[in-house]
Biopython code that builds the backbone (N, CA, C, O; Angstrom):
import numpy as np
from Bio.PDB.StructureBuilder import StructureBuilder

atoms = [
    (1, "MET", "N", (-17.631, 96.885, 169.115)),
    (1, "MET", "CA", (-18.480, 95.724, 169.295)),
    (1, "MET", "C", (-19.696, 95.894, 168.395)),
    (1, "MET", "O", (-20.538, 96.765, 168.612)),
    (2, "ASP", "N", (-19.765, 95.060, 167.403)),
    (2, "ASP", "CA", (-20.853, 95.155, 166.431)),
    (2, "ASP", "C", (-22.225, 95.093, 167.092)),
    (2, "ASP", "O", (-22.479, 94.253, 167.955)),
    (3, "GLY", "N", (-23.101, 96.000, 166.669)),
    (3, "GLY", "CA", (-24.481, 96.006, 167.142)),
    (3, "GLY", "C", (-24.701, 96.665, 168.491)),
    (3, "GLY", "O", (-25.832, 96.693, 168.976)),
    (4, "LYS", "N", (-23.650, 97.200, 169.115)),
    (4, "LYS", "CA", (-23.788, 97.845, 170.426)),
    (4, "LYS", "C", (-23.481, 99.330, 170.305)),
    (4, "LYS", "O", (-22.647, 99.749, 169.502)),
    (5, "THR", "N", (-24.176, 100.118, 171.124)),
    (5, "THR", "CA", (-23.882, 101.546, 171.198)),
    (5, "THR", "C", (-22.572, 101.725, 171.978)),
    (5, "THR", "O", (-22.138, 100.803, 172.668)),
    (6, "PRO", "N", (-21.947, 102.888, 171.875)),
    (6, "PRO", "CA", (-20.732, 103.119, 172.683)),
    (6, "PRO", "C", (-20.982, 102.938, 174.186)),
    (6, "PRO", "O", (-20.124, 102.406, 174.889)),
    (7, "ALA", "N", (-22.132, 103.368, 174.680)),
    (7, "ALA", "CA", (-22.445, 103.207, 176.107)),
    (7, "ALA", "C", (-22.580, 101.730, 176.469)),
    (7, "ALA", "O", (-22.131, 101.311, 177.536)),
    (8, "GLU", "N", (-23.190, 100.945, 175.596)),
    (8, "GLU", "CA", (-23.311, 99.503, 175.839)),
    (8, "GLU", "C", (-21.939, 98.837, 175.838)),
    (8, "GLU", "O", (-21.695, 97.908, 176.609)),
    (9, "CYS", "N", (-21.049, 99.308, 174.978)),
    (9, "CYS", "CA", (-19.678, 98.790, 174.958)),
    (9, "CYS", "C", (-18.967, 99.112, 176.272)),
    (9, "CYS", "O", (-18.242, 98.277, 176.812)),
    (10, "ALA", "N", (-19.176, 100.321, 176.778)),
    (10, "ALA", "CA", (-18.572, 100.715, 178.048)),
    (10, "ALA", "C", (-19.063, 99.819, 179.187)),
    (10, "ALA", "O", (-18.282, 99.424, 180.052)),
    (11, "LEU", "N", (-20.344, 99.506, 179.185)),
    (11, "LEU", "CA", (-20.902, 98.636, 180.212)),
    (11, "LEU", "C", (-20.330, 97.222, 180.095)),
    (11, "LEU", "O", (-20.047, 96.583, 181.109)),
    (12, "THR", "N", (-20.162, 96.739, 178.884)),
    (12, "THR", "CA", (-19.555, 95.427, 178.670)),
    (12, "THR", "C", (-18.131, 95.405, 179.210)),
    (12, "THR", "O", (-17.727, 94.446, 179.868)),
    (13, "GLU", "N", (-17.373, 96.457, 178.935)),
    (13, "GLU", "CA", (-16.001, 96.551, 179.444)),
    (13, "GLU", "C", (-15.988, 96.589, 180.979)),
    (13, "GLU", "O", (-15.150, 95.948, 181.612)),
    (14, "ALA", "N", (-16.913, 97.337, 181.565)),
    (14, "ALA", "CA", (-16.992, 97.419, 183.029)),
    (14, "ALA", "C", (-17.288, 96.045, 183.630)),
    (14, "ALA", "O", (-16.757, 95.701, 184.686)),
    (15, "TRP", "N", (-18.127, 95.266, 182.965)),
    (15, "TRP", "CA", (-18.431, 93.902, 183.419)),
    (15, "TRP", "C", (-17.192, 93.020, 183.305)),
    (15, "TRP", "O", (-16.803, 92.355, 184.265)),
    (16, "GLU", "N", (-16.575, 93.022, 182.125)),
    (16, "GLU", "CA", (-15.436, 92.143, 181.898)),
    (16, "GLU", "C", (-14.250, 92.463, 182.799)),
    (16, "GLU", "O", (-13.582, 91.556, 183.295)),
    (17, "GLU", "N", (-13.988, 93.752, 183.013)),
    (17, "GLU", "CA", (-12.805, 94.167, 183.759)),
    (17, "GLU", "C", (-13.010, 94.308, 185.260)),
    (17, "GLU", "O", (-12.047, 94.213, 186.021)),
    (18, "ALA", "N", (-14.258, 94.533, 185.706)),
    (18, "ALA", "CA", (-14.467, 94.786, 187.134)),
    (18, "ALA", "C", (-15.704, 94.123, 187.721)),
    (18, "ALA", "O", (-15.990, 94.317, 188.903)),
    (19, "GLY", "N", (-16.450, 93.344, 186.935)),
    (19, "GLY", "CA", (-17.627, 92.665, 187.468)),
    (19, "GLY", "C", (-18.778, 93.598, 187.770)),
    (19, "GLY", "O", (-19.611, 93.300, 188.625)),
    (20, "VAL", "N", (-18.837, 94.730, 187.075)),
    (20, "VAL", "CA", (-19.879, 95.731, 187.316)),
    (20, "VAL", "C", (-21.175, 95.338, 186.612)),
    (20, "VAL", "O", (-21.183, 95.008, 185.426)),
    (21, "VAL", "N", (-22.260, 95.383, 187.367)),
    (21, "VAL", "CA", (-23.603, 95.229, 186.815)),
    (21, "VAL", "C", (-24.293, 96.569, 187.042)),
    (21, "VAL", "O", (-24.331, 97.065, 188.169)),
    (22, "GLY", "N", (-24.833, 97.151, 185.991)),
    (22, "GLY", "CA", (-25.456, 98.454, 186.146)),
    (22, "GLY", "C", (-26.048, 98.961, 184.859)),
    (22, "GLY", "O", (-26.403, 98.188, 183.970)),
    (23, "LYS", "N", (-26.151, 100.280, 184.769)),
    (23, "LYS", "CA", (-26.722, 100.923, 183.591)),
    (23, "LYS", "C", (-25.795, 102.048, 183.161)),
    (23, "LYS", "O", (-25.419, 102.907, 183.959)),
    (24, "ALA", "N", (-25.431, 102.026, 181.871)),
    (24, "ALA", "CA", (-24.573, 103.072, 181.321)),
    (24, "ALA", "C", (-25.424, 104.180, 180.732)),
    (24, "ALA", "O", (-26.463, 103.924, 180.123)),
    (25, "SER", "N", (-24.978, 105.406, 180.917)),
    (25, "SER", "CA", (-25.641, 106.560, 180.323)),
    (25, "SER", "C", (-25.156, 106.721, 178.891)),
    (25, "SER", "O", (-24.002, 106.417, 178.586)),
    (26, "ASP", "N", (-26.031, 107.198, 178.008)),
    (26, "ASP", "CA", (-25.654, 107.448, 176.620)),
    (26, "ASP", "C", (-24.894, 108.772, 176.456)),
    (26, "ASP", "O", (-24.418, 109.080, 175.363)),
    (27, "ALA", "N", (-24.780, 109.546, 177.528)),
    (27, "ALA", "CA", (-24.097, 110.842, 177.475)),
    (27, "ALA", "C", (-22.596, 110.652, 177.704)),
    (27, "ALA", "O", (-22.172, 110.315, 178.810)),
    (28, "CYS", "N", (-21.806, 110.865, 176.673)),
    (28, "CYS", "CA", (-20.348, 110.739, 176.772)),
    (28, "CYS", "C", (-19.804, 111.857, 177.660)),
    (28, "CYS", "O", (-20.122, 113.029, 177.460)),
    (29, "LEU", "N", (-18.984, 111.486, 178.641)),
    (29, "LEU", "CA", (-18.387, 112.473, 179.548)),
    (29, "LEU", "C", (-17.211, 113.191, 178.918)),
    (29, "LEU", "O", (-16.885, 114.317, 179.293)),
    (30, "GLY", "N", (-16.581, 112.541, 177.968)),
    (30, "GLY", "CA", (-15.412, 113.126, 177.334)),
    (30, "GLY", "C", (-14.606, 112.074, 176.607)),
    (30, "GLY", "O", (-14.937, 110.888, 176.615)),
    (31, "VAL", "N", (-13.537, 112.537, 175.977)),
    (31, "VAL", "CA", (-12.683, 111.680, 175.165)),
    (31, "VAL", "C", (-11.227, 111.967, 175.542)),
    (31, "VAL", "O", (-10.867, 113.110, 175.825)),
    (32, "TYR", "N", (-10.404, 110.932, 175.544)),
    (32, "TYR", "CA", (-8.963, 111.135, 175.747)),
    (32, "TYR", "C", (-8.210, 110.163, 174.851)),
    (32, "TYR", "O", (-8.753, 109.146, 174.419)),
    (33, "SER", "N", (-6.969, 110.487, 174.581)),
    (33, "SER", "CA", (-6.148, 109.619, 173.738)),
    (33, "SER", "C", (-4.998, 109.038, 174.550)),
    (33, "SER", "O", (-4.549, 109.623, 175.537)),
    (34, "TYR", "N", (-4.535, 107.877, 174.111)),
    (34, "TYR", "CA", (-3.402, 107.221, 174.759)),
    (34, "TYR", "C", (-2.761, 106.267, 173.772)),
    (34, "TYR", "O", (-3.331, 105.976, 172.720)),
    (35, "ALA", "N", (-1.594, 105.787, 174.104)),
    (35, "ALA", "CA", (-0.905, 104.804, 173.274)),
    (35, "ALA", "C", (-1.037, 103.442, 173.941)),
    (35, "ALA", "O", (-0.620, 103.264, 175.086)),
    (36, "ARG", "N", (-1.610, 102.493, 173.237)),
    (36, "ARG", "CA", (-1.748, 101.135, 173.764)),
    (36, "ARG", "C", (-0.418, 100.425, 173.536)),
    (36, "ARG", "O", (0.039, 100.275, 172.403)),
    (37, "LEU", "N", (0.185, 99.996, 174.627)),
    (37, "LEU", "CA", (1.497, 99.375, 174.568)),
    (37, "LEU", "C", (1.347, 97.868, 174.413)),
    (37, "LEU", "O", (0.608, 97.224, 175.159)),
    (38, "ARG", "N", (2.053, 97.320, 173.441)),
    (38, "ARG", "CA", (2.049, 95.872, 173.223)),
    (38, "ARG", "C", (3.494, 95.406, 173.183)),
    (38, "ARG", "O", (4.313, 95.921, 172.422)),
    (39, "GLU", "N", (3.783, 94.426, 174.013)),
    (39, "GLU", "CA", (5.146, 93.922, 174.114)),
    (39, "GLU", "C", (5.646, 93.406, 172.764)),
    (39, "GLU", "O", (5.000, 92.582, 172.116)),
    (40, "GLY", "N", (6.802, 93.908, 172.361)),
    (40, "GLY", "CA", (7.410, 93.470, 171.126)),
    (40, "GLY", "C", (6.785, 94.030, 169.868)),
    (40, "GLY", "O", (7.168, 93.646, 168.763)),
    (41, "GLU", "N", (5.829, 94.931, 170.016)),
    (41, "GLU", "CA", (5.159, 95.524, 168.863)),
    (41, "GLU", "C", (5.157, 97.041, 168.981)),
    (41, "GLU", "O", (5.466, 97.600, 170.033)),
    (42, "GLU", "N", (4.807, 97.689, 167.890)),
    (42, "GLU", "CA", (4.707, 99.139, 167.876)),
    (42, "GLU", "C", (3.489, 99.589, 168.693)),
    (42, "GLU", "O", (2.461, 98.913, 168.702)),
    (43, "ASP", "N", (3.609, 100.733, 169.379)),
    (43, "ASP", "CA", (2.478, 101.290, 170.132)),
    (43, "ASP", "C", (1.334, 101.600, 169.177)),
    (43, "ASP", "O", (1.553, 101.995, 168.032)),
    (44, "ILE", "N", (0.113, 101.416, 169.666)),
    (44, "ILE", "CA", (-1.078, 101.698, 168.861)),
    (44, "ILE", "C", (-1.766, 102.929, 169.432)),
    (44, "ILE", "O", (-2.151, 102.920, 170.602)),
    (45, "PRO", "N", (-1.934, 103.998, 168.639)),
    (45, "PRO", "CA", (-2.655, 105.171, 169.154)),
    (45, "PRO", "C", (-4.143, 104.843, 169.299)),
    (45, "PRO", "O", (-4.755, 104.281, 168.390)),
    (46, "CYS", "N", (-4.716, 105.199, 170.448)),
    (46, "CYS", "CA", (-6.119, 104.895, 170.733)),
    (46, "CYS", "C", (-6.858, 106.148, 171.190)),
    (46, "CYS", "O", (-6.270, 107.065, 171.765)),
    (47, "LEU", "N", (-8.140, 106.163, 170.925)),
    (47, "LEU", "CA", (-9.035, 107.227, 171.372)),
    (47, "LEU", "C", (-10.120, 106.565, 172.204)),
    (47, "LEU", "O", (-10.809, 105.666, 171.720)),
    (48, "ALA", "N", (-10.280, 106.993, 173.440)),
    (48, "ALA", "CA", (-11.267, 106.390, 174.342)),
    (48, "ALA", "C", (-12.361, 107.389, 174.669)),
    (48, "ALA", "O", (-12.092, 108.547, 174.990)),
    (49, "MET", "N", (-13.606, 106.920, 174.581)),
    (49, "MET", "CA", (-14.773, 107.716, 174.971)),
    (49, "MET", "C", (-15.221, 107.205, 176.334)),
    (49, "MET", "O", (-15.310, 105.996, 176.548)),
    (50, "ILE", "N", (-15.503, 108.119, 177.252)),
    (50, "ILE", "CA", (-15.843, 107.759, 178.629)),
    (50, "ILE", "C", (-17.337, 107.951, 178.876)),
    (50, "ILE", "O", (-17.899, 109.011, 178.601)),
    (51, "TYR", "N", (-17.967, 106.895, 179.403)),
    (51, "TYR", "CA", (-19.396, 106.916, 179.718)),
    (51, "TYR", "C", (-19.598, 106.574, 181.183)),
    (51, "TYR", "O", (-18.975, 105.642, 181.691)),
    (52, "PRO", "N", (-20.457, 107.311, 181.868)),
    (52, "PRO", "CA", (-20.724, 106.980, 183.271)),
    (52, "PRO", "C", (-21.607, 105.740, 183.379)),
    (52, "PRO", "O", (-22.471, 105.494, 182.537)),
    (53, "VAL", "N", (-21.368, 104.973, 184.425)),
    (53, "VAL", "CA", (-22.155, 103.772, 184.697)),
    (53, "VAL", "C", (-22.684, 103.857, 186.116)),
    (53, "VAL", "O", (-21.925, 104.067, 187.062)),
    (54, "LYS", "N", (-23.983, 103.693, 186.255)),
    (54, "LYS", "CA", (-24.580, 103.618, 187.591)),
    (54, "LYS", "C", (-24.472, 102.163, 188.038)),
    (54, "LYS", "O", (-25.116, 101.279, 187.472)),
    (55, "VAL", "N", (-23.661, 101.927, 189.048)),
    (55, "VAL", "CA", (-23.390, 100.578, 189.521)),
    (55, "VAL", "C", (-24.542, 100.102, 190.403)),
    (55, "VAL", "O", (-24.902, 100.745, 191.389)),
    (56, "LYS", "N", (-25.111, 98.950, 190.018)),
    (56, "LYS", "CA", (-26.181, 98.350, 190.816)),
    (56, "LYS", "C", (-25.656, 97.194, 191.654)),
    (56, "LYS", "O", (-26.176, 96.915, 192.734)),
    (57, "ALA", "N", (-24.612, 96.515, 191.148)),
    (57, "ALA", "CA", (-24.027, 95.382, 191.873)),
    (57, "ALA", "C", (-22.617, 95.134, 191.366)),
    (57, "ALA", "O", (-22.260, 95.503, 190.247)),
    (58, "LEU", "N", (-21.826, 94.497, 192.222)),
    (58, "LEU", "CA", (-20.482, 94.055, 191.851)),
    (58, "LEU", "C", (-20.426, 92.545, 192.062)),
    (58, "LEU", "O", (-20.718, 92.049, 193.150)),
    (59, "LYS", "N", (-20.052, 91.833, 191.027)),
    (59, "LYS", "CA", (-19.972, 90.382, 191.104)),
    (59, "LYS", "C", (-18.546, 89.958, 191.436)),
    (59, "LYS", "O", (-17.582, 90.594, 191.009)),
    (60, "LYS", "N", (-18.426, 88.876, 192.203)),
    (60, "LYS", "CA", (-17.109, 88.355, 192.551)),
    (60, "LYS", "C", (-16.469, 87.633, 191.375)),
    (60, "LYS", "O", (-15.249, 87.652, 191.215)),
    (61, "LYS", "N", (-17.287, 87.004, 190.563)),
    (61, "LYS", "CA", (-16.775, 86.276, 189.400)),
    (61, "LYS", "C", (-17.078, 87.066, 188.137)),
    (61, "LYS", "O", (-18.236, 87.332, 187.816)),
    (62, "PHE", "N", (-16.013, 87.440, 187.421)),
    (62, "PHE", "CA", (-16.142, 88.165, 186.159)),
    (62, "PHE", "C", (-14.963, 87.768, 185.278)),
    (62, "PHE", "O", (-13.957, 87.279, 185.791)),
    (63, "PRO", "N", (-15.061, 87.966, 183.965)),
    (63, "PRO", "CA", (-14.062, 87.430, 183.044)),
    (63, "PRO", "C", (-12.593, 87.739, 183.360)),
    (63, "PRO", "O", (-11.751, 86.852, 183.218)),
    (64, "GLU", "N", (-12.260, 88.951, 183.780)),
    (64, "GLU", "CA", (-10.858, 89.309, 183.987)),
    (64, "GLU", "C", (-10.458, 89.367, 185.462)),
    (64, "GLU", "O", (-9.502, 90.056, 185.818)),
    (65, "ARG", "N", (-11.188, 88.647, 186.324)),
    (65, "ARG", "CA", (-10.939, 88.713, 187.767)),
    (65, "ARG", "C", (-9.526, 88.287, 188.163)),
    (65, "ARG", "O", (-9.005, 88.756, 189.176)),
    (66, "LYS", "N", (-8.904, 87.415, 187.387)),
    (66, "LYS", "CA", (-7.550, 86.963, 187.725)),
    (66, "LYS", "C", (-6.483, 87.983, 187.324)),
    (66, "LYS", "O", (-5.346, 87.910, 187.789)),
    (67, "ASP", "N", (-6.852, 88.931, 186.463)),
    (67, "ASP", "CA", (-5.910, 89.941, 185.981)),
    (67, "ASP", "C", (-6.127, 91.311, 186.615)),
    (67, "ASP", "O", (-5.343, 92.230, 186.381)),
    (68, "ARG", "N", (-7.176, 91.458, 187.410)),
    (68, "ARG", "CA", (-7.560, 92.778, 187.942)),
    (68, "ARG", "C", (-7.706, 92.738, 189.449)),
    (68, "ARG", "O", (-7.921, 91.689, 190.055)),
    (69, "ARG", "N", (-7.582, 93.921, 190.032)),
    (69, "ARG", "CA", (-7.871, 94.109, 191.456)),
    (69, "ARG", "C", (-8.806, 95.307, 191.542)),
    (69, "ARG", "O", (-8.477, 96.392, 191.065)),
    (70, "ARG", "N", (-9.948, 95.113, 192.140)),
    (70, "ARG", "CA", (-10.962, 96.166, 192.223)),
    (70, "ARG", "C", (-10.852, 96.857, 193.580)),
    (70, "ARG", "O", (-10.669, 96.210, 194.611)),
    (71, "LYS", "N", (-10.969, 98.203, 193.555)),
    (71, "LYS", "CA", (-10.882, 98.977, 194.792)),
    (71, "LYS", "C", (-11.723, 100.232, 194.639)),
    (71, "LYS", "O", (-11.632, 100.916, 193.619)),
    (72, "TRP", "N", (-12.549, 100.548, 195.644)),
    (72, "TRP", "CA", (-13.350, 101.781, 195.634)),
    (72, "TRP", "C", (-12.528, 102.892, 196.248)),
    (72, "TRP", "O", (-11.984, 102.748, 197.343)),
    (73, "VAL", "N", (-12.442, 104.008, 195.531)),
    (73, "VAL", "CA", (-11.714, 105.178, 196.015)),
    (73, "VAL", "C", (-12.490, 106.438, 195.632)),
    (73, "VAL", "O", (-13.419, 106.383, 194.826)),
    (74, "SER", "N", (-12.106, 107.559, 196.209)),
    (74, "SER", "CA", (-12.730, 108.830, 195.848)),
    (74, "SER", "C", (-12.321, 109.204, 194.417)),
    (74, "SER", "O", (-11.340, 108.682, 193.887)),
    (75, "ARG", "N", (-13.076, 110.103, 193.809)),
    (75, "ARG", "CA", (-12.715, 110.573, 192.472)),
    (75, "ARG", "C", (-11.337, 111.239, 192.482)),
    (75, "ARG", "O", (-10.552, 111.067, 191.549)),
    (76, "LYS", "N", (-11.052, 111.992, 193.532)),
    (76, "LYS", "CA", (-9.759, 112.673, 193.637)),
    (76, "LYS", "C", (-8.611, 111.662, 193.644)),
    (76, "LYS", "O", (-7.611, 111.844, 192.950)),
    (77, "LYS", "N", (-8.762, 110.615, 194.422)),
    (77, "LYS", "CA", (-7.715, 109.589, 194.492)),
    (77, "LYS", "C", (-7.640, 108.812, 193.179)),
    (77, "LYS", "O", (-6.547, 108.496, 192.708)),
    (78, "ALA", "N", (-8.798, 108.500, 192.583)),
    (78, "ALA", "CA", (-8.818, 107.780, 191.306)),
    (78, "ALA", "C", (-8.089, 108.578, 190.232)),
    (78, "ALA", "O", (-7.340, 108.012, 189.437)),
    (79, "ALA", "N", (-8.305, 109.885, 190.208)),
    (79, "ALA", "CA", (-7.647, 110.750, 189.220)),
    (79, "ALA", "C", (-6.131, 110.697, 189.373)),
    (79, "ALA", "O", (-5.403, 110.794, 188.385)),
    (80, "LYS", "N", (-5.657, 110.546, 190.597)),
    (80, "LYS", "CA", (-4.218, 110.463, 190.837)),
    (80, "LYS", "C", (-3.653, 109.081, 190.510)),
    (80, "LYS", "O", (-2.458, 108.945, 190.248)),
    (81, "MET", "N", (-4.502, 108.064, 190.526)),
    (81, "MET", "CA", (-4.055, 106.692, 190.311)),
    (81, "MET", "C", (-3.838, 106.342, 188.839)),
    (81, "MET", "O", (-3.061, 105.436, 188.536)),
    (82, "VAL", "N", (-4.497, 107.030, 187.931)),
    (82, "VAL", "CA", (-4.372, 106.691, 186.515)),
    (82, "VAL", "C", (-3.206, 107.443, 185.889)),
    (82, "VAL", "O", (-2.900, 108.570, 186.277)),
    (83, "SER", "N", (-2.559, 106.805, 184.916)),
    (83, "SER", "CA", (-1.384, 107.421, 184.303)),
    (83, "SER", "C", (-1.722, 108.339, 183.130)),
    (83, "SER", "O", (-0.946, 109.240, 182.813)),
    (84, "GLU", "N", (-2.861, 108.125, 182.486)),
    (84, "GLU", "CA", (-3.236, 108.962, 181.343)),
    (84, "GLU", "C", (-3.778, 110.305, 181.836)),
    (84, "GLU", "O", (-4.770, 110.354, 182.564)),
    (85, "ARG", "N", (-3.126, 111.378, 181.437)),
    (85, "ARG", "CA", (-3.493, 112.727, 181.899)),
    (85, "ARG", "C", (-4.931, 113.098, 181.512)),
    (85, "ARG", "O", (-5.668, 113.664, 182.319)),
    (86, "GLY", "N", (-5.321, 112.780, 180.285)),
    (86, "GLY", "CA", (-6.672, 113.106, 179.829)),
    (86, "GLY", "C", (-7.736, 112.397, 180.648)),
    (86, "GLY", "O", (-8.759, 112.991, 180.990)),
    (87, "LEU", "N", (-7.502, 111.126, 180.964)),
    (87, "LEU", "CA", (-8.448, 110.365, 181.784)),
    (87, "LEU", "C", (-8.483, 110.927, 183.201)),
    (87, "LEU", "O", (-9.550, 111.034, 183.805)),
    (88, "SER", "N", (-7.329, 111.281, 183.723)),
    (88, "SER", "CA", (-7.262, 111.862, 185.062)),
    (88, "SER", "C", (-8.131, 113.116, 185.164)),
    (88, "SER", "O", (-8.846, 113.298, 186.149)),
    (89, "LYS", "N", (-8.069, 113.969, 184.159)),
    (89, "LYS", "CA", (-8.869, 115.201, 184.157)),
    (89, "LYS", "C", (-10.366, 114.885, 184.086)),
    (89, "LYS", "O", (-11.171, 115.543, 184.746)),
    (90, "LEU", "N", (-10.737, 113.886, 183.293)),
    (90, "LEU", "CA", (-12.155, 113.518, 183.190)),
    (90, "LEU", "C", (-12.682, 112.971, 184.515)),
    (90, "LEU", "O", (-13.797, 113.294, 184.925)),
    (91, "ILE", "N", (-11.882, 112.149, 185.177)),
    (91, "ILE", "CA", (-12.294, 111.593, 186.468)),
    (91, "ILE", "C", (-12.431, 112.707, 187.500)),
    (91, "ILE", "O", (-13.426, 112.770, 188.221)),
    (92, "ALA", "N", (-11.436, 113.581, 187.571)),
    (92, "ALA", "CA", (-11.449, 114.662, 188.560)),
    (92, "ALA", "C", (-12.619, 115.611, 188.336)),
    (92, "ALA", "O", (-13.167, 116.155, 189.294)),
    (93, "GLY", "N", (-13.002, 115.812, 187.089)),
    (93, "GLY", "CA", (-14.078, 116.751, 186.780)),
    (93, "GLY", "C", (-15.465, 116.150, 186.773)),
    (93, "GLY", "O", (-16.450, 116.868, 186.602)),
    (94, "PHE", "N", (-15.561, 114.828, 186.958)),
    (94, "PHE", "CA", (-16.865, 114.161, 186.935)),
    (94, "PHE", "C", (-17.655, 114.478, 188.191)),
    (94, "PHE", "O", (-17.130, 114.420, 189.303)),
    (95, "SER", "N", (-18.924, 114.813, 188.001)),
    (95, "SER", "CA", (-19.793, 115.128, 189.133)),
    (95, "SER", "C", (-21.101, 114.351, 188.979)),
    (95, "SER", "O", (-22.020, 114.815, 188.304)),
    (96, "PRO", "N", (-21.190, 113.167, 189.604)),
    (96, "PRO", "CA", (-22.415, 112.371, 189.493)),
    (96, "PRO", "C", (-23.561, 113.037, 190.241)),
    (96, "PRO", "O", (-23.325, 113.877, 191.110)),
    (97, "PRO", "N", (-24.808, 112.670, 189.913)),
    (97, "PRO", "CA", (-25.967, 113.258, 190.582)),
    (97, "PRO", "C", (-25.910, 113.107, 192.102)),
    (97, "PRO", "O", (-26.263, 114.034, 192.831)),
    (98, "LYS", "N", (-25.465, 111.934, 192.584)),
    (98, "LYS", "CA", (-25.315, 111.704, 194.019)),
    (98, "LYS", "C", (-23.840, 111.509, 194.303)),
    (98, "LYS", "O", (-23.102, 111.000, 193.459)),
    (99, "SER", "N", (-23.404, 111.910, 195.492)),
    (99, "SER", "CA", (-22.007, 111.715, 195.852)),
    (99, "SER", "C", (-21.721, 110.229, 195.962)),
    (99, "SER", "O", (-22.323, 109.534, 196.780)),
    (100, "ALA", "N", (-20.803, 109.742, 195.138)),
    (100, "ALA", "CA", (-20.456, 108.329, 195.135)),
    (100, "ALA", "C", (-18.979, 108.165, 194.839)),
    (100, "ALA", "O", (-18.393, 108.991, 194.139)),
    (101, "PRO", "N", (-18.361, 107.100, 195.366)),
    (101, "PRO", "CA", (-16.955, 106.870, 195.063)),
    (101, "PRO", "C", (-16.777, 106.403, 193.624)),
    (101, "PRO", "O", (-17.732, 105.953, 192.990)),
    (102, "ALA", "N", (-15.584, 106.508, 193.121)),
    (102, "ALA", "CA", (-15.264, 106.056, 191.764)),
    (102, "ALA", "C", (-14.663, 104.663, 191.837)),
    (102, "ALA", "O", (-13.942, 104.342, 192.782)),
    (103, "ALA", "N", (-14.955, 103.839, 190.847)),
    (103, "ALA", "CA", (-14.368, 102.502, 190.777)),
    (103, "ALA", "C", (-13.157, 102.564, 189.864)),
    (103, "ALA", "O", (-13.217, 103.103, 188.759)),
    (104, "VAL", "N", (-12.071, 102.010, 190.339)),
    (104, "VAL", "CA", (-10.854, 101.951, 189.539)),
    (104, "VAL", "C", (-10.360, 100.519, 189.588)),
    (104, "VAL", "O", (-10.364, 99.892, 190.647)),
    (105, "GLU", "N", (-9.935, 100.002, 188.447)),
    (105, "GLU", "CA", (-9.371, 98.676, 188.468)),
    (105, "GLU", "C", (-7.895, 98.786, 188.126)),
    (105, "GLU", "O", (-7.487, 99.648, 187.349)),
    (106, "ALA", "N", (-7.117, 97.919, 188.706)),
    (106, "ALA", "CA", (-5.684, 97.896, 188.439)),
    (106, "ALA", "C", (-5.331, 96.581, 187.785)),
    (106, "ALA", "O", (-5.819, 95.526, 188.192)),
    (107, "SER", "N", (-4.496, 96.640, 186.785)),
    (107, "SER", "CA", (-4.090, 95.383, 186.138)),
    (107, "SER", "C", (-2.703, 95.002, 186.557)),
    (107, "SER", "O", (-2.186, 93.974, 186.118)),
]
sb = StructureBuilder()
sb.init_structure("model")
sb.init_model(0)
sb.init_chain("A")
sb.init_seg("    ")
for serial, (resi, resn, name, xyz) in enumerate(atoms, 1):
    if name == "N":
        sb.init_residue(resn, " ", resi, " ")
    sb.init_atom(name, np.array(xyz, "f"), 0.0, 1.0, " ", f" {name:<3s}", serial, name[0])
structure = sb.get_structure()
């Protein structure tokens, strides 16, 4: 996203995909790779950088609300819910300043 820092991009994605309003930290938690699957096309190799977001509010109306289901779960459960091994390890190893559940969206 032109003109935005990686953390700002992460916050934009959190808004679009889960209706999250908050503040993203500039400290990258880690990086993982995955293959983006596109129907009828070749897989695209992707590299994702993970940034923590302090959630201040969750909105009911957000751009991808018809394609997503939002659910609060523990970090342990969230790590088991994702299919990408690298992301699972980052979620399981994340330790926020205060004990808080992890947000996971399902498409």
